C-alpha positions, -999 to 999 in steps of 0.1 A, spaced: 0 0 0 29 23 8 47 14 -23 22 27 -49 20 59 -28 58 63 -28 58 57 -66 32 84 -71 52 108 -50 83 100 -69 65 106 -102 51 139 -91 86 150 -78 102 140 -111 76 158 -132 77 190 -111 116 189 -111 115 187 -149 92 217 -152 113 237 -127 145 228 -145 131 240 -179 118 273 -163 153 279 -148 176 269 -176 159 284 -207 171 320 -210 143 345 -219 167 374 -223 201 374 -240 230 366 -217 260 389 -224 295 394 -210 325 417 -216 352 396 -232 379 420 -218 368 418 -182 391 398 -159 362 380 -143 329 366 -154 304 394 -161 276 374 -176 243 391 -171 208 392 -187 205 420 -213 176 436 -231 183 456 -263 164 488 -269 159 494 -306 143 522 -327 115 508 -350 120 505 -388 116 539 -405 126 560 -375 162 564 -386 163 544 -418 151 512 -435 159 489 -406 155 489 -369 185 506 -351 200 497 -318 196 526 -293 210 512 -260 212 480 -239 198 475 -204 219 453 -181 197 434 -155 221 433 -126 213 420 -91 214 456 -78 190 469 -104 188 477 -141 216 497 -158 213 514 -192 245 515 -213 251 533 -246 254 516 -280 293 519 -280 295 498 -248 267 474 -259 285 465 -291 315 454 -272 296 426 -254 295 390 -265 261 375 -262 242 342 -262 207 347 -276 177 343 -253 143 330 -264 129 365 -268 156 378 -292 158 345 -311 121 345 -318 120 382 -324 145 377 -352 127 347 -367 97 344 -391 69 333 -368 49 314 -394 78 290 -404 87 285 -367 52 274 -358 51 251 -389 85 236 -378 71 231 -343 42 211 -359 68 191 -379 88 184 -348 56 171 -331 49 148 -360 84 135 -357 77 125 -321 47 106 -333 69 87 -359 94 81 -331 67 65 -310 55 44 -339 91 32 -344 94 21 -308 60 5 -309 71 -18 -338 102 -28 -318 80 -35 -287 59 -61 -305 82 -89 -293 73 -81 -257 38 -94 -264 22 -61 -252 -7 -45 -269 -3 -7 -266 -21 17 -290 1 43 -307 -13 71 -286 -2 53 -254 33 47 -267 36 83 -277 24 94 -243 49 72 -225 77 85 -248 71 122 -242 65 116 -205 99 100 -205 114 131 -221 109 148 -187 135 124 -173 157 130 -204 157 167 -197 170 162 -161 196 135 -166 226 134 -190 223 119 -225 186 109 -221 195 81 -197 166 89 -174 142 90 -203 151 55 -214 148 42 -179 114 57 -175 103 42 -209 114 7 -197 97 11 -163 64 23 -179 62 -6 -203 72 -32 -176 42 -19 -155 18 -29 -184 4 -65 -185 12 -86 -216 -14 -102 -238 -11 -134 -217 -17 -114 -185 18 -120 -172 45 -94 -167 62 -81 -199 95 -98 -205 121 -74 -192 150 -84 -215 129 -78 -246 116 -44 -234 152 -33 -226 163 -46 -260 136 -26 -277 148 6 -261 184 -1 -269 176 -10 -305 154 21 -308 184 42 -299 207 23 -323 182 25 -352 176 62 -346 214 70 -345 222 48 -375 194 63 -397 202 99 -387 239 94 -395 231 77 -428 207 104 -439 230 132 -429 259 115 -447 238 111 -478 227 148 -478 263 159 -471 275 139 -501 246 152 -522 254 188 -515 292 185 -512 300 156 -536 334 141 -532 344 172 -512 319 164 -484 349 155 -462 358 126 -439 331 135 -414 303 127 -439 321 94 -446 324 88 -409 287 93 -404 280 68 -431 304 44 -414 285 46 -382 253 34 -399 271 6 -417 289 -4 -386 256 -7 -367 240 -27 -395 270 -51 -397 270 -55 -359 234 -64 -358 238 -89 -387 268 -104 -369 248 -109 -336 220 -125 -356 240 -148 -379 271 -157 -359 272 -192 -342 258 -192 -307 291 -203 -292 308 -172 -306 282 -146 -295 280 -163 -260 315 -148 -253 299 -113 -253 272 -123 -229 295 -126 -199 302 -101 -171 289 -66 -171 288 -64 -209 264 -93 -209 238 -73 -190 235 -51 -221 243 -77 -248 221 -105 -236 187 -87 -241 198 -76 -276 210 -111 -285 176 -125 -275 159 -99 -296 179 -99 -328 182 -137 -330 144 -141 -329 130 -151 -364 106 -121 -363 134 -96 -357 142 -89 -394 108 -76 -402 104 -55 -370 138 -38 -375 132 -32 -412 99 -15 -404 116 5 -376 143 17 -400 116 29 -425 99 48 -397 132 61 -385 139 77 -419 108 98 -412 120 107 -377 155 117 -390 141 136 -419 118 156 -396 148 164 -373 171 176 -401 143 195 -419 134 212 -386 170 224 -381 174 235 -418 140 252 -416 151 272 -385 181 285 -404 156 297 -431 132 311 -405 161 332 -391 167 346 -426 201 330 -431 215 313 -462 244 289 -457 274 291 -480 281 254 -476 248 235 -472 265 202 -465 277 214 -431 242 221 -419 232 185 -422 266 169 -412 268 194 -383 233 187 -371 240 150 -369 272 156 -351 255 179 -326 228 152 -319 255 125 -314 274 148 -290 242 156 -271 237 119 -265 270 116 -246 263 115 -209 280 148 -200 253 175 -191 216 173 -186 200 170 -221 234 177 -237 232 213 -227 263 231 -238 279 202 -258 253 204 -286 255 242 -287 293 241 -292 289 216 -320 263 238 -337 285 268 -335 315 250 -349 298 232 -378 275 261 -387 306 283 -388 319 260 -415 286 265 -433 292 302 -433 266 310 -406 271 335 -378 276 323 -342 244 341 -332 225 321 -358 239 288 -347 231 295 -310 196 307 -319 189 275 -340 202 254 -311 181 273 -286 148 272 -306 152 235 -313 160 229 -277 129 249 -268 108 225 -291 123 196 -272 116 212 -238 80 220 -248 76 183 -256 91 174 -222 68 199 -205 38 184 -222 50 150 -211 54 162 -175 19 177 -174 5 145 -188 24 126 -162 10 147 -134 -25 144 -149 -22 106 -150 -12 103 -114 -39 128 -102 -65 102 -111 -74 78 -84 -65 41 -91 -95 21 -105 
């Protein structure tokens, strides 16, 4: 009796913590600092501009307001232009075309539905009948955990826990190894498809000059495909060597999954759905560049750089890859001929889409646990 209550309290705590984290970490105003100062001077900044037509064809910067702990301080344009800034949500959206941004948010949401469909296909081995809407709900609820913990680890753990709480068709508990394997394969298929699509677009726009990174991305997808084929086709005595020790805790569920006769069809359908997911992600990033009014000089680096940023964000370093993905966007978008401010704005708006999805998941999670058990 105490256990369900403790689980509900933990669920509420996690959801509220996710909402609080998003409210705290997403910058509304620009954050600027003086690069010549001996110590950190990072503060929130609001720019005051004259409207278009007041002094010319374009809006003109009039002054900046520094929001210090001791109060607001207004500084002239000459000092304002010396500051280096990271864009906040307000300035990023102010400089963007609102219509395309909203359309891209809808595209991102459709991508999460395709992601849920991909995982649902991979879950079929677990003998669990879950409608697509329920799988989607579990997926975006789990994003709340992915926001809080590095590399989405918490999100995957929540997905596994949510499905294990569901009864299988036979009425017994869902087989844990196959549920774990479905999540691991969902990650692998998603990574492989994104890398392959980004490499293909990099080669399409850059030709033979696409560079070693595009080839490396293609190698990731080929390596994952070869690895899955080897696990499936290799003699049992050989693959058993990988099922020992700590590595076996990860490999054993995947082995049970990929060596099942039904695995080929499930993985093939998941790959087809994953192309839609990866296409939505890359199109959203490229669309945000357009929405910000920028035209890349080297298109290939937008797609290659996006894939690299997503891969870096998956490394367990910071919650949700905060900071690591931003640095990757700045570097690769710089190779594409885009300004640092544009790269940071694209990264921020895309992260905002992700956080909005996580907030929706947290609210759904709270709503679910408000209802009394039947």
